[in-house]
C-alpha angles and dihedrals in degrees: 000000000000134000086232092067126091095246096247125140092264096036104039130179120241127251124351092239088058093047094051090050095048109023108025094115090061096070125089134182112293095033122127122208112203116205123210126209125296137048117316100206137292092274135017118195124190123180102156122122110209115187089237135020127300113195128210112199142161116269109242112276091009129114110210117186129205129191107183124008126181124188116187094160137070141260099025123141124201109195130180097348128143123227116195143136091216111123093003126114098199125110099220120192106326117209133190096257104042141013092266150340116245100198132018130184105205128218092265093049119114136169097003125148132211111184143159090013134139124225121185139142092216125359094223113033094167091112095047120117123206091268090061090053087057104040107026105037124109134202127238124218133353122187124205094159144080132266095357120157124220105185141169095344127148115224119182144152084027140132109225109003107195127004129184113195134211087262091055120101135184097354120167115217107181143157097357124146115222118185139159098019129160101196118036130311099227124005125194107193099184098310115156133219094007127150122217107186142165095351123150114219120179149148110036122204118223117217099176121094090222107047093193103057106023128082112319118218117226131214089209117003128184135178141153134194098188128043098340135248115299133196096358115168118198108178138166096350122154114218118182123177093211141335099214130039090216095054109138114253090001109196134221097234130192115222104217114352108182106180136170097024159147098189104192125196091344126159124214111178145147095013123146109213117185109173140135096229127092092240101082092147113348130169125187106200117002137168127192092349126140132209106195138168100356129149111217116180140157118263112265114256094007129135095244089210093143097031172326097232123247137193110235144160110200136178119280112275087250092058102258113140128250114232143187098013131147128213105183142155096005129144111214145126095257142355131204123187118179128183139054126292092022129133128214110179147132093027124137107225122183138145087230097045090139090071088077088067121103097229106355096172092056093047097256102137097175109122127254113251117257091350120163126200123183088339094310128120132181096207120106095333100106129105121255092210111105091350116143117255092233134030134232091286095044092256112153115250128260110035094171140015092312147005116287128234120253134016094309131071098218130242133179105281094211104043094016091226114145124242088258100067117246113250108236092211090063138072108251134180112198130206112274115248132247099028123202088036143188125207103345142006138190125239118199133189144164132227125203094196143015108281151143107276131194123185113189137178122220133187123230092273089057095253114145108236100171144013111210097176129027110156149087112277132184125237114293146072122306139181132197131187125227114202098195096263135120130233090279093052096251119142112250122219130256113285152091118313136175131219126204139201115205120179120154107307094342117099127169131172134194137183129239137176125228109200118188 
């Protein structure tokens, strides 16, 4: 296109950076900017504040690429774009810890959304040597603003994926997939009142020659050198050190390393943390914070040289005591709760906690039904007090006579019937099994009467990607498999999906996790 054109579909402008320099004042809330294929400049800067959202999105069947994007305004939506240095000669916004930062929300940014986007230094890093991971890697997103949303993005082959700074406030980071990263997955550097929910963080890359005393990568890291981190919610995340023992430059990742507190009135619940390092969930300096219904296990097949992982709340590094905290209803290998007025109860702690998993060696961390180890069980023995209303999968708690231990509310692994027997006179959609899964999973349901039934799969944006069942069925119990493909037979990517049962006026939806 040309900047002399009118910007219509048939007479397009040129690159987005040129448009924002010359035409930015033309745009009003409700507008959509469609990007065509090609690179849209070395740096795009937006500082406008429309009263309602303006969306920047890829034109259908086009592949626009962006290198470095800075938003210092409000109400902008970036949807379905690709941020990469691959094929680009520009330098971008070089930082001290990587060759560049792809997307920055400035200190004046508010109520912006980045969703369905890809961030990668290079799409295929299989040929990279360690020097490439040091010199050629970029970082993904950094947020200095307020009320920004980072949702359903894929960040891979990256240094630091998502960072929330001390100036950041009330950010939402949800349903992102972060993999193959050499820094940290998600960093919370003093940001307050943020919610980190339903993210997948996996496969850290180790840059240090000695993996056991160098810099340790974190799935989710936090710190603050000022007034502490306040009101942080970390819920329903899946953190995995690595998927394969032969992963190149396999790191020794901490799960949640929260250092240099204090962490005040924070909630950490329903997370599944599987790492080699001691720090499964560790907080150094906390007040009135709760760690409830998490599953923290060592990584299958690993050396465990720096583990197994624990759940712990310790004094601040400067010696100040932690107070008023709760560690409850967790499954882990060890707990440590320092400080006065704190509670450590209803946890199942065992050096062999992984034995509770349905198929631990194959990365299925869902618990076995009605299993006992050394006189300990997870089923119905948890406390209701402060427990989350739903589990990691979105299953309502409790499913039996009491709340279960760990991130999952347990169902029978063979019939998938919950510990509270399903009433055959009611519709019921059961939790899929296995979950997480790869490559396929089973979805079971019961019908109390003959009816039209539709079973559908949705992605995390609520878009239906596949219909598994669409027919009239008689009363009874049924099951159907989903093989991780869409209606066209294409494989879908790792992530969080939802399956839905619709029959007459009855509707029920559950969550599942595809892990590739």
